C-alpha positions in Angstrom: -30.2 30.3 -43.5 -30.2 26.5 -45.2 -33.3 25.4 -46.1 -32.4 21.8 -45.4 -35.8 20.1 -46.7 -35.3 21.7 -50.6 -32.3 20.0 -51.5 -31.2 16.7 -52.4 -28.4 14.9 -50.0 -25.5 15.7 -52.3 -26.4 19.4 -52.7 -27.3 20.1 -49.2 -23.8 18.2 -48.3 -21.8 20.7 -50.5 -24.5 23.8 -49.7 -23.1 22.9 -46.0 -19.4 22.2 -46.3 -18.3 23.6 -49.6 -16.7 21.4 -52.5 -13.7 21.7 -54.4 -13.4 21.6 -58.3 -14.2 17.9 -59.8 -15.7 16.9 -56.7 -18.8 15.7 -58.8 -20.6 16.2 -62.0 -20.9 20.2 -62.3 -18.1 21.2 -59.9 -16.3 23.3 -62.2 -14.4 25.3 -59.6 -13.8 25.2 -55.5 -16.8 26.7 -53.4 -17.0 27.5 -50.2 -20.0 26.4 -47.8 -22.6 27.7 -45.2 -20.1 26.9 -42.7 -17.3 28.6 -43.8 -19.6 31.8 -44.8 -20.8 31.9 -41.3 -17.2 31.6 -39.6 -17.9 33.4 -36.2 -21.3 34.1 -36.7 -24.7 32.0 -36.6 -25.6 29.5 -39.3 -29.6 28.5 -39.5 -30.7 25.2 -40.1 -34.5 25.0 -41.4 -36.3 21.5 -41.6 -33.0 19.9 -39.7 -35.4 16.5 -39.8 -34.5 16.3 -43.9 -30.7 15.1 -42.9 -29.8 12.0 -44.1 -28.2 9.2 -41.5 -24.8 10.0 -43.4 -25.2 13.9 -43.2 -26.6 13.5 -39.9 -23.1 12.0 -38.5 -20.9 14.6 -40.6 -23.0 17.4 -38.5 -23.0 15.9 -35.1 -19.3 15.7 -36.0 -19.6 19.5 -36.5 -21.0 20.0 -33.4 -19.2 17.9 -31.4 -15.6 18.6 -32.3 -16.3 21.5 -34.9 -14.4 20.1 -37.7 -15.7 19.3 -41.3 -14.1 18.6 -45.2 -15.6 20.4 -48.1 -16.9 17.5 -50.5 -14.1 16.0 -52.5 -11.2 17.2 -50.2 -9.3 15.5 -47.2 -8.1 18.7 -45.3 -10.0 19.0 -42.3 -11.3 22.6 -41.6 -12.4 24.4 -38.6 -15.8 25.6 -37.7 -16.5 28.0 -35.4 -20.1 29.3 -35.8 -23.4 29.2 -33.5 -26.1 26.6 -35.0 -29.7 27.1 -34.8 -31.6 24.4 -35.9 -35.7 24.5 -36.2 -38.1 21.5 -37.4 -41.9 21.0 -37.2 -41.7 17.5 -36.7 -41.4 15.9 -33.4 -37.8 14.8 -33.5 -38.3 12.4 -30.8 -40.8 10.3 -32.5 -38.4 10.2 -35.3 -35.9 8.8 -33.2 -38.1 5.8 -31.9 -38.6 5.3 -35.9 -34.6 5.3 -36.4 -34.9 8.3 -38.6 -33.2 10.7 -36.4 -29.7 10.2 -34.2 -30.3 10.2 -30.8 -26.6 11.7 -30.0 -27.4 14.4 -32.7 -30.8 15.5 -30.9 -29.2 15.9 -27.3 -26.4 17.9 -28.8 -28.8 20.2 -31.0 -31.0 20.5 -28.2 -28.9 23.0 -25.6 -31.6 25.3 -25.7 -34.8 24.4 -26.9 -37.4 27.0 -27.9 -41.1 25.8 -28.9 -43.3 27.8 -30.4 -47.2 26.6 -29.8 -49.4 26.5 -32.6 -51.6 29.5 -33.7 -54.4 28.2 -32.2 -52.9 28.1 -28.5 -51.3 31.7 -29.1 -54.5 33.9 -31.0 -53.5 36.9 -29.2 -50.9 37.0 -31.5 -53.6 37.2 -34.3 -54.0 41.0 -34.3 -50.3 42.0 -34.4 -49.7 39.1 -37.4 -52.8 40.9 -39.2 -51.5 44.3 -39.1 -48.2 43.2 -40.5 -49.8 41.1 -43.0 -52.3 43.7 -44.5 -49.1 46.3 -44.0 -46.8 44.1 -46.4 -49.4 42.7 -49.0 -51.2 46.3 -49.4 -47.8 47.6 -50.1 -46.9 45.0 -52.6 -50.5 45.6 -54.4 -50.0 49.4 -54.2 -53.5 50.0 -52.4 -54.5 51.3 -49.2 -55.9 49.1 -46.6 -56.2 50.8 -43.3 -57.0 47.4 -41.5 -59.4 44.5 -40.9 -63.4 45.4 -39.9 -64.3 43.9 -35.9 -66.5 41.4 -37.6 -64.2 40.2 -40.0 -61.5 40.0 -37.0 -64.2 37.6 -35.0 -64.0 35.4 -38.0 -60.3 34.9 -37.6 -60.0 34.4 -33.7 -62.8 31.6 -34.0 -60.5 29.9 -36.7 -58.5 26.7 -35.4 -55.4 27.5 -38.2 -54.2 24.5 -39.0 -51.7 25.9 -41.2 -50.7 28.0 -38.8 -49.1 31.4 -39.5 -48.3 30.8 -43.4 -52.4 30.3 -43.3 -53.3 32.9 -42.0 -51.3 35.3 -43.9 -52.5 33.3 -47.3 -56.2 34.6 -45.7 -54.9 38.1 -45.5 -53.6 38.5 -48.7 -56.2 37.0 -50.5 -58.4 39.5 -48.6 -56.1 42.4 -49.8 -56.3 41.1 -53.2 -60.3 41.1 -53.0 -61.4 44.4 -50.7 -62.7 47.0 -52.4 -62.5 49.4 -49.7 -60.2 50.6 -46.6 -61.3 47.9 -44.2 -61.0 43.7 -44.9 -64.7 42.8 -44.4 -66.1 39.3 -44.0 -67.1 38.9 -47.4 -63.5 39.0 -48.1 -62.4 35.9 -46.4 -62.7 32.7 -47.6 -66.2 31.0 -47.3 -64.8 27.9 -45.6 -63.2 30.0 -43.0 -66.6 32.1 -42.5 -68.7 28.6 -42.3 -66.0 27.2 -39.5 -66.4 30.5 -37.8 -70.0 30.0 -37.7 -70.3 27.2 -35.7 -73.1 25.8 -37.5 -71.9 23.0 -39.8 -72.5 22.1 -43.1 -74.6 18.9 -44.1 -71.4 16.7 -45.0 -69.9 17.7 -41.5 -73.3 17.2 -39.3 -73.3 13.5 -40.9 -69.3 12.4 -40.5 -69.8 13.8 -36.8 -72.7 11.6 -36.2 -70.7 8.4 -36.3 -73.9 5.9 -35.9 -75.5 8.1 -33.5 -78.6 10.5 -34.0 -78.7 13.8 -35.8 -79.6 15.5 -32.3 -76.2 14.0 -31.2 -74.6 15.8 -34.0 -75.7 19.1 -33.3 -75.0 19.1 -29.8 -71.4 20.8 -30.0 -72.3 23.6 -32.8 -75.6 24.0 -30.7 -73.4 24.9 -27.5 -70.9 27.0 -29.2 -74.0 29.1 -30.4 -75.1 29.5 -27.5 -71.7 30.6 -25.6 -71.3 32.9 -28.2 -74.7 34.5 -27.4 -73.9 34.6 -23.9 -70.4 36.1 -24.3 -71.9 38.7 -26.8 -74.6 39.8 -24.3 -71.9 40.2 -21.8 -73.2 37.3 -19.5 -76.9 38.1 -19.6 -78.5 34.4 -20.4 -82.3 36.1 -20.4 -80.6 38.7 -23.3 -79.0 35.9 -24.7 -82.1 33.6 -24.7 
């Protein structure tokens, strides 16, 4: 695994392809790269969008011809590896901006797996919450058995702009704060509770007015509250009212 966005261009090239002694300052001995280490196996390139134009050309050569050289060496080496690449960017947009090579994109894009944002797959939240509680309760040496139904409802109503990382942070925080065997609503961050309640704070209401009336600004949250009441009453509108 290589976290491409965490390394500058010079170090990333060395990390991928290796280098020979004296290739640059600090290269005190020969070093094999990740492609060489992964020979016959798989290399995972995370944040593939971080590749500079020069590195994109070299990666394209590996994909096209299976060849590369260590930094500072003229000997051509062969690579027999499976490449898995990941990005949270839209590469098609980067191509239009001239930041990502069109030919490299199509060479990489043999089998594409798109992972939808968490807000579009909320059925995954329960499994993820269970996993993160187990993980962080063990790290904290605490006996936490799960999350209450009321607290879980807040999680399912949240839009999760930070996706799975945000969910893990919320659960880790709750594991730190909770004093009982279950995570309760008061263990969750206040902004999440406010958003999930469907009742806007004053700032949200004023911004959403956008020159309109207060009545217009409150239409959407009012609708949400009504729908939640109907759902809670299993469709009985009289009881919801």
